[in-house]
C-alpha positions, 0 to 999 in steps of 0.5 A: 500499499502507498503511504500517502502524506499531507502537503502543501501545494503552496510554497509562497505566502505574501504577507501585506503588513501594513499598506500604508502611504510611502509617508506613513510606511518610513514612520512606522518603519523608525517606529518599529525600529526605535521600539526594537532598539529599545526592547533589545537594550532594556532587556539585555540590561536587565540580564546583564546587571543581573549577572553582574550584581551578588545583591540581584542573585535571587530566585526573583531576579533569576526567572526575570531574566528568563522572561527577558530571554523570551522578550528578546526571541519574541520580539526578533522573531517579529520585528526584523521581518516586519521592518523588511515588511513596512518598508517593502509594503509586503513581502513573500515567505516561504512556506516554510519561514512562516511556519518557523515564525509562527512556531517561535512565537507561540513557543515564546507566548507559552514559555511567558505564561510558565515564566509567569505562573513561577514568578507569582509561586516565588512571590507566594512562597516569600511572602505567605511562607518566608520561613521556608522560602530559602529551603525550597526555592533553592538554586537547584529547584529554580533552574529546574523549573526554569528548564522544565517551563522552556522543554515544556515550551518547546515540544508542546507548540512543536506538535501544534506547528507540525499540525498546522504544517501538515495542513494543505494550502491550496490558494489564495496565500496572501496573509493580510498581517503583520506576520504568520499567525494561527488565525491568518494561516488556518483561513488559507487552508483548504483542509478541515482544520477542526482538529487542529482548533480542537488540538489549540483549544485543549492545549490551551488548558496547561499553556494559558488557563492553568498558569492563570488560575494558579497565578490567581490563586497565589495573588489570592493567599498574598492578598490576604497575608498582606491584609494580615500585616498589622502596620501600614509600612509591612504592608507596603514593602510585601505589596511593593515586591510583587507590584510590578510582577503583578503589572506584567500579568495584567499587562499580558493577559488583559492584551492575550484576551483583547487579541484573541478572546474578543469578538472579532466581526467588525473589527478593522483589519488596521485595528487588527494589526495594530493590536497585535503590534502592541503585543508583539512588539510594545509589550516586550519593551514593556516589561523591562520599564516595569521592573526597571523603574518600580524597582529599587534594587535593580536602578541602585544597581544601574547606578552603581554599573554606570559608575564602575563602566565609567571610571574604568 
């Protein structure tokens, strides 16, 4: 019996990006380029500062460096190609390039969900169970948590990507979006996408909903613990240790819900692309800004680092 396999009848996609005038396209190109450079510099700075300072060698900052790595991977997956698309008013992408871009997008998003969950657990232990924090959150356990989150993201999203790659794409091949997102790919497929959508729904449980649930449970316990602290100073100090993480979690999930869960019927393509731009290019920049501006230890380390750099 001859073995039959699915294959793609289309080997090139046309990614349109923002279809604007040349003047607006140049302005948009400059904006994306500036955001990309700032995102790389901000996240690399956090990684350097945490590696440089002994005072930042704690679980919370170790997890923060992993979040920065995830943000760098995300923005590097989207921004360089988007810059070319914006400047050229569209780009022809091979089927393989499109699938690879999709894979790195969903892989980094999955890793960010899991890392945010781990960081919330870290804050829960630090505030609700401080006596056992050092014993539980030792270096070995932190490395295991991070390794598992990356491995889970890499292999789980590979399954999802392979499933999409084996769909048939018979035409048209126009992707009216800023990157190869799953919704755009499924619209172009001439295969039955029910099983793919079912698979994505099942994967969203351990990737999205379970981490979000655990984050909410952690912060519920944290809130009750902070309310029991007798002094206002103690409450403020305890809240300040998790306020930055809570801000990042809120921004991440709010943008995720707005883009993928709210009804898109009647929503203009320009609005959809703008929201995706904010999510893929803007959010990776917001994370280091929040952690640098609202964290006294990082600001102090940054000043010390600058002093030593300029002295030498």
